[in-house]
PDB file of N, H, CA, C and O in Angstrom:
ATOM      1  N   MET A   1       0.825  -1.198   0.000  1.00  0.00           N
ATOM      2  CA  MET A   1       0.000   0.000   0.000  1.00  0.00           C
ATOM      3  C   MET A   1       0.868   1.261   0.000  1.00  0.00           C
ATOM      4  O   MET A   1       0.577   2.219  -0.716  1.00  0.00           O
ATOM      5  N   LYS A   2       1.942   1.257   0.811  1.00  0.00           N
ATOM      6  H   LYS A   2       2.179   0.479   1.393  1.00  0.00           H
ATOM      7  CA  LYS A   2       2.806   2.425   0.885  1.00  0.00           C
ATOM      8  C   LYS A   2       3.506   2.672  -0.448  1.00  0.00           C
ATOM      9  O   LYS A   2       3.618   3.815  -0.890  1.00  0.00           O
ATOM     10  N   SER A   3       3.977   1.597  -1.090  1.00  0.00           N
ATOM     11  H   SER A   3       3.886   0.669  -0.731  1.00  0.00           H
ATOM     12  CA  SER A   3       4.681   1.779  -2.360  1.00  0.00           C
ATOM     13  C   SER A   3       3.738   2.251  -3.462  1.00  0.00           C
ATOM     14  O   SER A   3       4.148   3.005  -4.345  1.00  0.00           O
ATOM     15  N   THR A   4       2.483   1.818  -3.419  1.00  0.00           N
ATOM     16  H   THR A   4       2.150   1.206  -2.702  1.00  0.00           H
ATOM     17  CA  THR A   4       1.494   2.286  -4.395  1.00  0.00           C
ATOM     18  C   THR A   4       1.239   3.782  -4.220  1.00  0.00           C
ATOM     19  O   THR A   4       1.125   4.522  -5.196  1.00  0.00           O
ATOM     20  N   ARG A   5       1.152   4.210  -2.975  1.00  0.00           N
ATOM     21  H   ARG A   5       1.245   3.608  -2.181  1.00  0.00           H
ATOM     22  CA  ARG A   5       0.931   5.626  -2.702  1.00  0.00           C
ATOM     23  C   ARG A   5       2.133   6.468  -3.142  1.00  0.00           C
ATOM     24  O   ARG A   5       1.964   7.553  -3.698  1.00  0.00           O
ATOM     25  N   LEU A   6       3.337   5.969  -2.893  1.00  0.00           N
ATOM     26  H   LEU A   6       3.474   5.087  -2.441  1.00  0.00           H
ATOM     27  CA  LEU A   6       4.537   6.694  -3.320  1.00  0.00           C
ATOM     28  C   LEU A   6       4.647   6.740  -4.840  1.00  0.00           C
ATOM     29  O   LEU A   6       5.076   7.749  -5.400  1.00  0.00           O
ATOM     30  N   ALA A   7       4.267   5.662  -5.507  1.00  0.00           N
ATOM     31  H   ALA A   7       3.920   4.842  -5.053  1.00  0.00           H
ATOM     32  CA  ALA A   7       4.295   5.642  -6.972  1.00  0.00           C
ATOM     33  C   ALA A   7       3.277   6.633  -7.537  1.00  0.00           C
ATOM     34  O   ALA A   7       3.567   7.335  -8.505  1.00  0.00           O
ATOM     35  N   ALA A   8       2.098   6.693  -6.942  1.00  0.00           N
ATOM     36  H   ALA A   8       1.862   6.122  -6.156  1.00  0.00           H
ATOM     37  CA  ALA A   8       1.073   7.643  -7.398  1.00  0.00           C
ATOM     38  C   ALA A   8       1.532   9.081  -7.167  1.00  0.00           C
ATOM     39  O   ALA A   8       1.300   9.956  -8.001  1.00  0.00           O
ATOM     40  N   LEU A   9       2.180   9.316  -6.034  1.00  0.00           N
ATOM     41  H   LEU A   9       2.368   8.605  -5.356  1.00  0.00           H
ATOM     42  CA  LEU A   9       2.680  10.653  -5.746  1.00  0.00           C
ATOM     43  C   LEU A   9       3.795  11.042  -6.713  1.00  0.00           C
ATOM     44  O   LEU A   9       3.875  12.195  -7.139  1.00  0.00           O
ATOM     45  N   THR A  10       4.650  10.091  -7.057  1.00  0.00           N
ATOM     46  H   THR A  10       4.585   9.155  -6.710  1.00  0.00           H
ATOM     47  CA  THR A  10       5.707  10.345  -8.034  1.00  0.00           C
ATOM     48  C   THR A  10       5.121  10.674  -9.401  1.00  0.00           C
ATOM     49  O   THR A  10       5.602  11.580 -10.081  1.00  0.00           O
ATOM     50  N   PHE A  11       4.086   9.945  -9.806  1.00  0.00           N
ATOM     51  H   PHE A  11       3.695   9.210  -9.253  1.00  0.00           H
ATOM     52  CA  PHE A  11       3.426  10.232 -11.084  1.00  0.00           C
ATOM     53  C   PHE A  11       2.756  11.605 -11.053  1.00  0.00           C
ATOM     54  O   PHE A  11       2.791  12.330 -12.048  1.00  0.00           O
ATOM     55  N   ALA A  12       2.155  11.966  -9.936  1.00  0.00           N
ATOM     56  H   ALA A  12       2.127  11.378  -9.128  1.00  0.00           H
ATOM     57  CA  ALA A  12       1.534  13.290  -9.812  1.00  0.00           C
ATOM     58  C   ALA A  12       2.590  14.392  -9.928  1.00  0.00           C
ATOM     59  O   ALA A  12       2.343  15.432 -10.538  1.00  0.00           O
ATOM     60  N   PHE A  13       3.766  14.161  -9.341  1.00  0.00           N
ATOM     61  H   PHE A  13       3.967  13.316  -8.845  1.00  0.00           H
ATOM     62  CA  PHE A  13       4.848  15.132  -9.467  1.00  0.00           C
ATOM     63  C   PHE A  13       5.319  15.245 -10.906  1.00  0.00           C
ATOM     64  O   PHE A  13       5.670  16.333 -11.361  1.00  0.00           O
ATOM     65  N   TYR A  14       5.329  14.134 -11.624  1.00  0.00           N
ATOM     66  H   TYR A  14       5.044  13.250 -11.254  1.00  0.00           H
ATOM     67  CA  TYR A  14       5.689  14.176 -13.045  1.00  0.00           C
ATOM     68  C   TYR A  14       4.700  15.051 -13.813  1.00  0.00           C
ATOM     69  O   TYR A  14       5.103  15.866 -14.643  1.00  0.00           O
ATOM     70  N   LEU A  15       3.423  14.882 -13.539  1.00  0.00           N
ATOM     71  H   LEU A  15       3.096  14.220 -12.865  1.00  0.00           H
ATOM     72  CA  LEU A  15       2.409  15.689 -14.228  1.00  0.00           C
ATOM     73  C   LEU A  15       2.510  17.164 -13.843  1.00  0.00           C
ATOM     74  O   LEU A  15       2.336  18.039 -14.690  1.00  0.00           O
ATOM     75  N   LEU A  16       2.789  17.439 -12.580  1.00  0.00           N
ATOM     76  H   LEU A  16       2.931  16.727 -11.892  1.00  0.00           H
ATOM     77  CA  LEU A  16       2.903  18.829 -12.141  1.00  0.00           C
ATOM     78  C   LEU A  16       4.141  19.517 -12.717  1.00  0.00           C
ATOM     79  O   LEU A  16       4.173  20.744 -12.806  1.00  0.00           O
ATOM     80  N   HIS A  17       5.137  18.763 -13.102  1.00  0.00           N
ATOM     81  H   HIS A  17       5.110  17.766 -13.030  1.00  0.00           H
ATOM     82  CA  HIS A  17       6.339  19.369 -13.676  1.00  0.00           C
ATOM     83  C   HIS A  17       6.052  19.966 -15.049  1.00  0.00           C
ATOM     84  O   HIS A  17       6.739  20.897 -15.470  1.00  0.00           O
ATOM     85  N   GLN A  18       5.066  19.455 -15.739  1.00  0.00           N
ATOM     86  H   GLN A  18       4.508  18.700 -15.397  1.00  0.00           H
ATOM     87  CA  GLN A  18       4.696  19.973 -17.062  1.00  0.00           C
ATOM     88  C   GLN A  18       3.770  21.171 -16.878  1.00  0.00           C
ATOM     89  O   GLN A  18       2.576  21.080 -17.164  1.00  0.00           O
ATOM     90  N   ASP A  19       4.302  22.273 -16.412  1.00  0.00           N
ATOM     91  H   ASP A  19       5.271  22.347 -16.181  1.00  0.00           H
ATOM     92  CA  ASP A  19       3.482  23.442 -16.063  1.00  0.00           C
ATOM     93  C   ASP A  19       3.155  24.286 -17.291  1.00  0.00           C
ATOM     94  O   ASP A  19       3.655  25.401 -17.441  1.00  0.00           O
ATOM     95  N   PHE A  20       2.330  23.757 -18.147  1.00  0.00           N
ATOM     96  H   PHE A  20       1.924  22.851 -18.026  1.00  0.00           H
ATOM     97  CA  PHE A  20       1.964  24.458 -19.377  1.00  0.00           C
ATOM     98  C   PHE A  20       1.161  25.720 -19.118  1.00  0.00           C
ATOM     99  O   PHE A  20       1.077  26.569 -20.005  1.00  0.00           O
ATOM    100  N   TRP A  21       0.572  25.882 -17.954  1.00  0.00           N
ATOM    101  H   TRP A  21       0.640  25.192 -17.233  1.00  0.00           H
ATOM    102  CA  TRP A  21      -0.245  27.054 -17.657  1.00  0.00           C
ATOM    103  C   TRP A  21       0.606  28.288 -17.366  1.00  0.00           C
ATOM    104  O   TRP A  21       0.064  29.392 -17.314  1.00  0.00           O
ATOM    105  N   LEU A  22       1.910  28.144 -17.176  1.00  0.00           N
ATOM    106  H   LEU A  22       2.350  27.247 -17.218  1.00  0.00           H
ATOM    107  CA  LEU A  22       2.778  29.300 -16.901  1.00  0.00           C
ATOM    108  C   LEU A  22       3.762  29.587 -18.027  1.00  0.00           C
ATOM    109  O   LEU A  22       4.674  30.392 -17.841  1.00  0.00           O
ATOM    110  N   TRP A  23       3.611  28.962 -19.174  1.00  0.00           N
ATOM    111  H   TRP A  23       2.870  28.308 -19.325  1.00  0.00           H
ATOM    112  CA  TRP A  23       4.580  29.100 -20.251  1.00  0.00           C
ATOM    113  C   TRP A  23       4.567  30.480 -20.904  1.00  0.00           C
ATOM    114  O   TRP A  23       5.631  31.002 -21.239  1.00  0.00           O
ATOM    115  N   ARG A  24       3.438  31.062 -21.087  1.00  0.00           N
ATOM    116  H   ARG A  24       2.574  30.638 -20.816  1.00  0.00           H
ATOM    117  CA  ARG A  24       3.338  32.282 -21.903  1.00  0.00           C
ATOM    118  C   ARG A  24       3.259  33.567 -21.089  1.00  0.00           C
ATOM    119  O   ARG A  24       3.312  34.658 -21.657  1.00  0.00           O
ATOM    120  N   GLU A  25       3.136  33.459 -19.793  1.00  0.00           N
ATOM    121  H   GLU A  25       3.093  32.573 -19.332  1.00  0.00           H
ATOM    122  CA  GLU A  25       2.936  34.623 -18.955  1.00  0.00           C
ATOM    123  C   GLU A  25       4.080  34.765 -17.959  1.00  0.00           C
ATOM    124  O   GLU A  25       4.386  33.829 -17.221  1.00  0.00           O
ATOM    125  N   ALA A  26       4.703  35.922 -17.938  1.00  0.00           N
ATOM    126  H   ALA A  26       4.454  36.683 -18.538  1.00  0.00           H
ATOM    127  CA  ALA A  26       5.724  36.211 -16.932  1.00  0.00           C
ATOM    128  C   ALA A  26       5.125  36.936 -15.740  1.00  0.00           C
ATOM    129  O   ALA A  26       5.762  37.063 -14.694  1.00  0.00           O
ATOM    130  N   ARG A  27       3.937  37.396 -15.896  1.00  0.00           N
ATOM    131  H   ARG A  27       3.419  37.293 -16.746  1.00  0.00           H
ATOM    132  CA  ARG A  27       3.260  38.130 -14.831  1.00  0.00           C
ATOM    133  C   ARG A  27       2.246  37.233 -14.165  1.00  0.00           C
ATOM    134  O   ARG A  27       1.710  36.359 -14.847  1.00  0.00           O
ATOM    135  N   PRO A  28       1.946  37.369 -12.932  1.00  0.00           N
ATOM    136  CA  PRO A  28       2.340  38.415 -12.001  1.00  0.00           C
ATOM    137  C   PRO A  28       3.755  38.174 -11.489  1.00  0.00           C
ATOM    138  O   PRO A  28       4.247  37.046 -11.461  1.00  0.00           O
ATOM    139  N   LEU A  29       4.387  39.257 -11.089  1.00  0.00           N
ATOM    140  H   LEU A  29       3.988  40.174 -11.112  1.00  0.00           H
ATOM    141  CA  LEU A  29       5.723  39.156 -10.505  1.00  0.00           C
ATOM    142  C   LEU A  29       5.587  38.935  -9.002  1.00  0.00           C
ATOM    143  O   LEU A  29       4.775  39.579  -8.338  1.00  0.00           O
ATOM    144  N   VAL A  30       6.385  38.027  -8.483  1.00  0.00           N
ATOM    145  H   VAL A  30       7.045  37.504  -9.022  1.00  0.00           H
ATOM    146  CA  VAL A  30       6.375  37.732  -7.060  1.00  0.00           C
ATOM    147  C   VAL A  30       7.540  38.485  -6.429  1.00  0.00           C
ATOM    148  O   VAL A  30       8.642  38.493  -6.978  1.00  0.00           O
ATOM    149  N   PHE A  31       7.307  39.111  -5.292  1.00  0.00           N
ATOM    150  H   PHE A  31       6.412  39.103  -4.847  1.00  0.00           H
ATOM    151  CA  PHE A  31       8.303  39.944  -4.614  1.00  0.00           C
ATOM    152  C   PHE A  31       8.795  41.076  -5.507  1.00  0.00           C
ATOM    153  O   PHE A  31       9.892  41.595  -5.302  1.00  0.00           O
ATOM    154  N   GLY A  32       8.005  41.457  -6.478  1.00  0.00           N
ATOM    155  H   GLY A  32       7.114  41.035  -6.645  1.00  0.00           H
ATOM    156  CA  GLY A  32       8.323  42.597  -7.316  1.00  0.00           C
ATOM    157  C   GLY A  32       9.228  42.335  -8.506  1.00  0.00           C
ATOM    158  O   GLY A  32       9.295  43.164  -9.414  1.00  0.00           O
ATOM    159  N   SER A  33       9.938  41.191  -8.529  1.00  0.00           N
ATOM    160  H   SER A  33       9.884  40.518  -7.791  1.00  0.00           H
ATOM    161  CA  SER A  33      10.860  40.990  -9.633  1.00  0.00           C
ATOM    162  C   SER A  33      10.947  39.548 -10.141  1.00  0.00           C
ATOM    163  O   SER A  33      11.499  39.324 -11.218  1.00  0.00           O
ATOM    164  N   LEU A  34      10.431  38.577  -9.414  1.00  0.00           N
ATOM    165  H   LEU A  34       9.983  38.759  -8.539  1.00  0.00           H
ATOM    166  CA  LEU A  34      10.537  37.181  -9.842  1.00  0.00           C
ATOM    167  C   LEU A  34       9.307  36.756 -10.644  1.00  0.00           C
ATOM    168  O   LEU A  34       8.183  36.926 -10.172  1.00  0.00           O
ATOM    169  N   PRO A  35       9.493  36.216 -11.829  1.00  0.00           N
ATOM    170  CA  PRO A  35       8.353  35.712 -12.598  1.00  0.00           C
ATOM    171  C   PRO A  35       7.699  34.538 -11.869  1.00  0.00           C
ATOM    172  O   PRO A  35       8.368  33.771 -11.176  1.00  0.00           O
ATOM    173  N   VAL A  36       6.415  34.414 -12.034  1.00  0.00           N
ATOM    174  H   VAL A  36       5.871  35.037 -12.597  1.00  0.00           H
ATOM    175  CA  VAL A  36       5.665  33.395 -11.314  1.00  0.00           C
ATOM    176  C   VAL A  36       6.118  31.986 -11.697  1.00  0.00           C
ATOM    177  O   VAL A  36       6.055  31.079 -10.868  1.00  0.00           O
ATOM    178  N   GLY A  37       6.569  31.788 -12.920  1.00  0.00           N
ATOM    179  H   GLY A  37       6.620  32.525 -13.594  1.00  0.00           H
ATOM    180  CA  GLY A  37       7.054  30.471 -13.331  1.00  0.00           C
ATOM    181  C   GLY A  37       8.319  30.061 -12.593  1.00  0.00           C
ATOM    182  O   GLY A  37       8.505  28.887 -12.272  1.00  0.00           O
ATOM    183  N   LEU A  38       9.186  31.028 -12.326  1.00  0.00           N
ATOM    184  H   LEU A  38       9.034  31.981 -12.587  1.00  0.00           H
ATOM    185  CA  LEU A  38      10.404  30.746 -11.577  1.00  0.00           C
ATOM    186  C   LEU A  38      10.085  30.386 -10.127  1.00  0.00           C
ATOM    187  O   LEU A  38      10.675  29.463  -9.567  1.00  0.00           O
ATOM    188  N   VAL A  39       9.166  31.107  -9.534  1.00  0.00           N
ATOM    189  H   VAL A  39       8.687  31.857  -9.989  1.00  0.00           H
ATOM    190  CA  VAL A  39       8.746  30.806  -8.163  1.00  0.00           C
ATOM    191  C   VAL A  39       8.096  29.426  -8.103  1.00  0.00           C
ATOM    192  O   VAL A  39       8.310  28.680  -7.147  1.00  0.00           O
ATOM    193  N   TYR A  40       7.306  29.086  -9.116  1.00  0.00           N
ATOM    194  H   TYR A  40       7.132  29.692  -9.892  1.00  0.00           H
ATOM    195  CA  TYR A  40       6.688  27.756  -9.167  1.00  0.00           C
ATOM    196  C   TYR A  40       7.766  26.673  -9.183  1.00  0.00           C
ATOM    197  O   TYR A  40       7.652  25.677  -8.469  1.00  0.00           O
ATOM    198  N   HIS A  41       8.791  26.857  -9.975  1.00  0.00           N
ATOM    199  H   HIS A  41       8.884  27.666 -10.555  1.00  0.00           H
ATOM    200  CA  HIS A  41       9.837  25.830 -10.065  1.00  0.00           C
ATOM    201  C   HIS A  41      10.697  25.763  -8.805  1.00  0.00           C
ATOM    202  O   HIS A  41      11.206  24.694  -8.468  1.00  0.00           O
ATOM    203  N   VAL A  42      10.867  26.870  -8.114  1.00  0.00           N
ATOM    204  H   VAL A  42      10.454  27.738  -8.388  1.00  0.00           H
ATOM    205  CA  VAL A  42      11.566  26.831  -6.825  1.00  0.00           C
ATOM    206  C   VAL A  42      10.758  26.009  -5.832  1.00  0.00           C
ATOM    207  O   VAL A  42      11.308  25.140  -5.154  1.00  0.00           O
ATOM    208  N   LEU A  43       9.463  26.274  -5.738  1.00  0.00           N
ATOM    209  H   LEU A  43       9.016  26.980  -6.288  1.00  0.00           H
ATOM    210  CA  LEU A  43       8.600  25.510  -4.830  1.00  0.00           C
ATOM    211  C   LEU A  43       8.496  24.053  -5.251  1.00  0.00           C
ATOM    212  O   LEU A  43       8.449  23.160  -4.405  1.00  0.00           O
ATOM    213  N   TYR A  44       8.459  23.812  -6.555  1.00  0.00           N
ATOM    214  H   TYR A  44       8.497  24.537  -7.242  1.00  0.00           H
ATOM    215  CA  TYR A  44       8.415  22.438  -7.061  1.00  0.00           C
ATOM    216  C   TYR A  44       9.693  21.688  -6.686  1.00  0.00           C
ATOM    217  O   TYR A  44       9.634  20.513  -6.323  1.00  0.00           O
ATOM    218  N   SER A  45      10.836  22.347  -6.770  1.00  0.00           N
ATOM    219  H   SER A  45      10.884  23.301  -7.066  1.00  0.00           H
ATOM    220  CA  SER A  45      12.104  21.707  -6.425  1.00  0.00           C
ATOM    221  C   SER A  45      12.166  21.345  -4.943  1.00  0.00           C
ATOM    222  O   SER A  45      12.666  20.279  -4.585  1.00  0.00           O
ATOM    223  N   VAL A  46      11.666  22.218  -4.090  1.00  0.00           N
ATOM    224  H   VAL A  46      11.259  23.084  -4.381  1.00  0.00           H
ATOM    225  CA  VAL A  46      11.629  21.919  -2.656  1.00  0.00           C
ATOM    226  C   VAL A  46      10.693  20.741  -2.395  1.00  0.00           C
ATOM    227  O   VAL A  46      11.023  19.851  -1.610  1.00  0.00           O
ATOM    228  N   ALA A  47       9.545  20.727  -3.038  1.00  0.00           N
ATOM    229  H   ALA A  47       9.277  21.449  -3.675  1.00  0.00           H
ATOM    230  CA  ALA A  47       8.609  19.614  -2.864  1.00  0.00           C
ATOM    231  C   ALA A  47       9.175  18.318  -3.440  1.00  0.00           C
ATOM    232  O   ALA A  47       8.948  17.247  -2.877  1.00  0.00           O
ATOM    233  N   ALA A  48       9.905  18.394  -4.547  1.00  0.00           N
ATOM    234  H   ALA A  48      10.090  19.264  -5.005  1.00  0.00           H
ATOM    235  CA  ALA A  48      10.515  17.200  -5.131  1.00  0.00           C
ATOM    236  C   ALA A  48      11.593  16.643  -4.203  1.00  0.00           C
ATOM    237  O   ALA A  48      11.747  15.426  -4.099  1.00  0.00           O
ATOM    238  N   ALA A  49      12.336  17.512  -3.534  1.00  0.00           N
ATOM    239  H   ALA A  49      12.211  18.500  -3.619  1.00  0.00           H
ATOM    240  CA  ALA A  49      13.330  17.047  -2.566  1.00  0.00           C
ATOM    241  C   ALA A  49      12.646  16.338  -1.399  1.00  0.00           C
ATOM    242  O   ALA A  49      13.149  15.328  -0.907  1.00  0.00           O
ATOM    243  N   ALA A  50      11.512  16.857  -0.959  1.00  0.00           N
ATOM    244  H   ALA A  50      11.103  17.677  -1.359  1.00  0.00           H
ATOM    245  CA  ALA A  50      10.748  16.189   0.106  1.00  0.00           C
ATOM    246  C   ALA A  50      10.218  14.841  -0.373  1.00  0.00           C
ATOM    247  O   ALA A  50      10.198  13.876   0.391  1.00  0.00           O
ATOM    248  N   LEU A  51       9.789  14.766  -1.625  1.00  0.00           N
ATOM    249  H   LEU A  51       9.805  15.550  -2.247  1.00  0.00           H
ATOM    250  CA  LEU A  51       9.328  13.495  -2.184  1.00  0.00           C
ATOM    251  C   LEU A  51      10.467  12.486  -2.246  1.00  0.00           C
ATOM    252  O   LEU A  51      10.279  11.320  -1.898  1.00  0.00           O
ATOM    253  N   LEU A  52      11.641  12.918  -2.683  1.00  0.00           N
ATOM    254  H   LEU A  52      11.794  13.865  -2.966  1.00  0.00           H
ATOM    255  CA  LEU A  52      12.790  12.009  -2.730  1.00  0.00           C
ATOM    256  C   LEU A  52      13.169  11.532  -1.335  1.00  0.00           C
ATOM    257  O   LEU A  52      13.549  10.373  -1.168  1.00  0.00           O
ATOM    258  N   PHE A  53      13.077  12.392  -0.337  1.00  0.00           N
ATOM    259  H   PHE A  53      12.769  13.333  -0.473  1.00  0.00           H
ATOM    260  CA  PHE A  53      13.323  11.987   1.041  1.00  0.00           C
ATOM    261  C   PHE A  53      12.324  10.920   1.467  1.00  0.00           C
ATOM    262  O   PHE A  53      12.697   9.930   2.095  1.00  0.00           O
ATOM    263  N   ALA A  54      11.038  11.124   1.122  1.00  0.00           N
ATOM    264  H   ALA A  54      10.734  11.929   0.612  1.00  0.00           H
ATOM    265  CA  ALA A  54      10.004  10.141   1.459  1.00  0.00           C
ATOM    266  C   ALA A  54      10.235   8.826   0.724  1.00  0.00           C
ATOM    267  O   ALA A  54       9.991   7.755   1.281  1.00  0.00           O
ATOM    268  N   LEU A  55      10.699   8.894  -0.512  1.00  0.00           N
ATOM    269  H   LEU A  55      10.897   9.763  -0.965  1.00  0.00           H
ATOM    270  CA  LEU A  55      10.984   7.670  -1.266  1.00  0.00           C
ATOM    271  C   LEU A  55      12.140   6.887  -0.652  1.00  0.00           C
ATOM    272  O   LEU A  55      12.093   5.661  -0.563  1.00  0.00           O
ATOM    273  N   VAL A  56      13.167   7.598  -0.235  1.00  0.00           N
ATOM    274  H   VAL A  56      13.206   8.595  -0.307  1.00  0.00           H
ATOM    275  CA  VAL A  56      14.303   6.911   0.382  1.00  0.00           C
ATOM    276  C   VAL A  56      13.884   6.307   1.716  1.00  0.00           C
ATOM    277  O   VAL A  56      14.251   5.172   2.020  1.00  0.00           O
ATOM    278  N   ARG A  57      13.129   7.040   2.509  1.00  0.00           N
ATOM    279  H   ARG A  57      12.830   7.962   2.262  1.00  0.00           H
ATOM    280  CA  ARG A  57      12.701   6.531   3.807  1.00  0.00           C
ATOM    281  C   ARG A  57      11.689   5.404   3.680  1.00  0.00           C
ATOM    282  O   ARG A  57      11.699   4.474   4.487  1.00  0.00           O
ATOM    283  N   GLY A  58      10.822   5.468   2.688  1.00  0.00           N
ATOM    284  H   GLY A  58      10.814   6.223   2.033  1.00  0.00           H
ATOM    285  CA  GLY A  58       9.736   4.507   2.602  1.00  0.00           C
ATOM    286  C   GLY A  58       9.930   3.361   1.639  1.00  0.00           C
ATOM    287  O   GLY A  58       9.302   2.316   1.805  1.00  0.00           O
ATOM    288  N   ALA A  59      10.781   3.518   0.633  1.00  0.00           N
ATOM    289  H   ALA A  59      11.292   4.368   0.498  1.00  0.00           H
ATOM    290  CA  ALA A  59      10.882   2.492  -0.399  1.00  0.00           C
ATOM    291  C   ALA A  59      12.289   1.924  -0.564  1.00  0.00           C
ATOM    292  O   ALA A  59      12.523   1.097  -1.446  1.00  0.00           O
ATOM    293  N   TRP A  60      13.218   2.354   0.268  1.00  0.00           N
ATOM    294  H   TRP A  60      13.029   3.026   0.985  1.00  0.00           H
ATOM    295  CA  TRP A  60      14.591   1.853   0.149  1.00  0.00           C
ATOM    296  C   TRP A  60      14.633   0.402   0.613  1.00  0.00           C
ATOM    297  O   TRP A  60      14.133   0.097   1.696  1.00  0.00           O
ATOM    298  N   PRO A  61      15.211  -0.494  -0.169  1.00  0.00           N
ATOM    299  CA  PRO A  61      15.281  -1.895   0.241  1.00  0.00           C
ATOM    300  C   PRO A  61      16.180  -2.087   1.464  1.00  0.00           C
ATOM    301  O   PRO A  61      17.339  -1.674   1.454  1.00  0.00           O
ATOM    302  N   SER A  62      15.655  -2.700   2.496  1.00  0.00           N
ATOM    303  H   SER A  62      14.713  -3.035   2.504  1.00  0.00           H
ATOM    304  CA  SER A  62      16.412  -2.857   3.736  1.00  0.00           C
ATOM    305  C   SER A  62      17.560  -3.853   3.600  1.00  0.00           C
ATOM    306  O   SER A  62      18.537  -3.772   4.345  1.00  0.00           O
ATOM    307  N   HIS A  63      17.455  -4.790   2.657  1.00  0.00           N
ATOM    308  H   HIS A  63      16.662  -4.855   2.051  1.00  0.00           H
ATOM    309  CA  HIS A  63      18.532  -5.763   2.507  1.00  0.00           C
ATOM    310  C   HIS A  63      19.834  -5.143   2.002  1.00  0.00           C
ATOM    311  O   HIS A  63      20.895  -5.757   2.119  1.00  0.00           O
ATOM    312  N   LEU A  64      19.766  -3.952   1.450  1.00  0.00           N
ATOM    313  H   LEU A  64      18.904  -3.453   1.355  1.00  0.00           H
ATOM    314  CA  LEU A  64      20.981  -3.276   1.001  1.00  0.00           C
ATOM    315  C   LEU A  64      21.787  -2.712   2.164  1.00  0.00           C
ATOM    316  O   LEU A  64      22.979  -2.439   2.021  1.00  0.00           O
ATOM    317  N   GLU A  65      21.151  -2.537   3.298  1.00  0.00           N
ATOM    318  H   GLU A  65      20.182  -2.759   3.414  1.00  0.00           H
ATOM    319  CA  GLU A  65      21.816  -1.971   4.457  1.00  0.00           C
ATOM    320  C   GLU A  65      22.436  -3.040   5.350  1.00  0.00           C
ATOM    321  O   GLU A  65      23.183  -2.701   6.268  1.00  0.00           O
ATOM    322  N   GLU A  66      22.157  -4.292   5.118  1.00  0.00           N
ATOM    323  H   GLU A  66      21.550  -4.567   4.372  1.00  0.00           H
ATOM    324  CA  GLU A  66      22.714  -5.362   5.946  1.00  0.00           C
ATOM    325  C   GLU A  66      24.164  -5.607   5.563  1.00  0.00           C
ATOM    326  O   GLU A  66      24.534  -5.553   4.390  1.00  0.00           O
ATOM    327  N   GLU A  67      24.979  -5.880   6.581  1.00  0.00           N
ATOM    328  H   GLU A  67      24.679  -5.924   7.534  1.00  0.00           H
ATOM    329  CA  GLU A  67      26.401  -6.144   6.326  1.00  0.00           C
ATOM    330  C   GLU A  67      26.655  -7.622   6.181  1.00  0.00           C
ATOM    331  O   GLU A  67      27.795  -8.034   5.963  1.00  0.00           O
TER     332      GLU A  67
END
């Protein structure tokens, strides 16, 4: 069940990476100078790092850690 949920979350992140809704518009500017697409990708990168952390914690094979 956990691996199915992580796989679904990974697929959702793949779909969210294709941000076609921000391709043609640089406005609105965030903090006065950052285009909204850049801010989206910064937040996406932080969320992707959290997803990778969850994948390592939840889906890493335990037999690889045995000596």
